[in-house]
C-alpha positions in Angstrom: 155.4 -45.8 185.7 156.5 -49.1 184.2 158.3 -50.0 187.4 155.2 -49.4 189.4 153.3 -51.8 187.2 156.0 -54.4 187.5 155.6 -54.2 191.3 151.9 -54.4 191.1 152.0 -57.4 188.6 154.6 -59.1 190.7 152.7 -59.0 193.9 149.5 -59.9 192.4 150.9 -63.0 190.9 152.8 -63.8 194.1 149.8 -63.5 196.1 147.9 -65.9 193.7 150.7 -68.4 193.7 149.4 -70.1 196.8 145.9 -70.6 195.5 147.2 -71.8 192.1 149.4 -74.3 193.5 146.7 -75.9 195.9 144.2 -75.8 192.8 146.9 -77.5 190.7 147.9 -80.1 193.2 144.1 -80.9 193.7 143.7 -81.3 190.2 146.8 -83.6 189.8 145.5 -85.9 192.7 142.1 -86.3 191.1 143.9 -87.3 188.0 146.0 -90.1 189.7 142.9 -91.1 191.4 140.9 -91.5 188.1 143.8 -93.2 186.3 144.1 -95.7 189.4 140.2 -96.4 189.2 140.5 -96.7 185.3 143.0 -99.5 185.8 141.1 -101.2 188.4 138.0 -101.2 186.5 139.4 -101.9 182.8 136.6 -100.4 180.9 137.3 -96.8 180.5 140.8 -97.0 179.5 140.3 -95.0 176.3 140.4 -91.8 178.8 143.8 -92.6 180.0 145.8 -90.4 177.5 143.7 -87.2 178.1 143.9 -87.4 181.8 147.6 -88.0 181.6 147.9 -84.8 179.4 145.8 -82.9 181.8 147.8 -83.8 184.9 151.1 -83.0 183.0 149.6 -79.6 182.0 148.7 -78.8 185.7 152.2 -80.0 186.9 153.9 -77.8 184.2 151.7 -74.7 185.1 152.9 -75.0 188.7 156.6 -75.1 187.5 156.5 -72.2 184.9 154.3 -70.1 187.3 157.3 -69.8 189.4 159.7 -69.4 186.6 157.5 -66.4 185.5 157.7 -64.9 189.1 161.5 -65.1 188.9 161.4 -63.5 185.5 159.2 -60.5 186.5 160.7 -60.2 190.1 161.7 -56.4 190.4 165.5 -55.9 190.7 165.7 -54.6 194.1 163.7 -57.5 195.8 164.9 -61.0 197.0 162.6 -64.0 196.0 162.5 -67.4 197.8 159.9 -69.6 197.0 159.4 -73.0 199.0 
């Protein structure tokens, strides 16, 4: 029973990986564009730290999601993430 749950959880998370990576990359891109616009405008620089923190959190989610997949990978499966 537990082995079947591991397979189900692993395949569910693996199937959502592409969507999560696309959403995180779009979010990071929007953060970078916002930071560039703030430096060009020079009026709303006080929002710089929260934007940097949100961008770093998005990047960390992408990295640790892959680490989670490697951790819960069933023993009899090979996993290659590109």
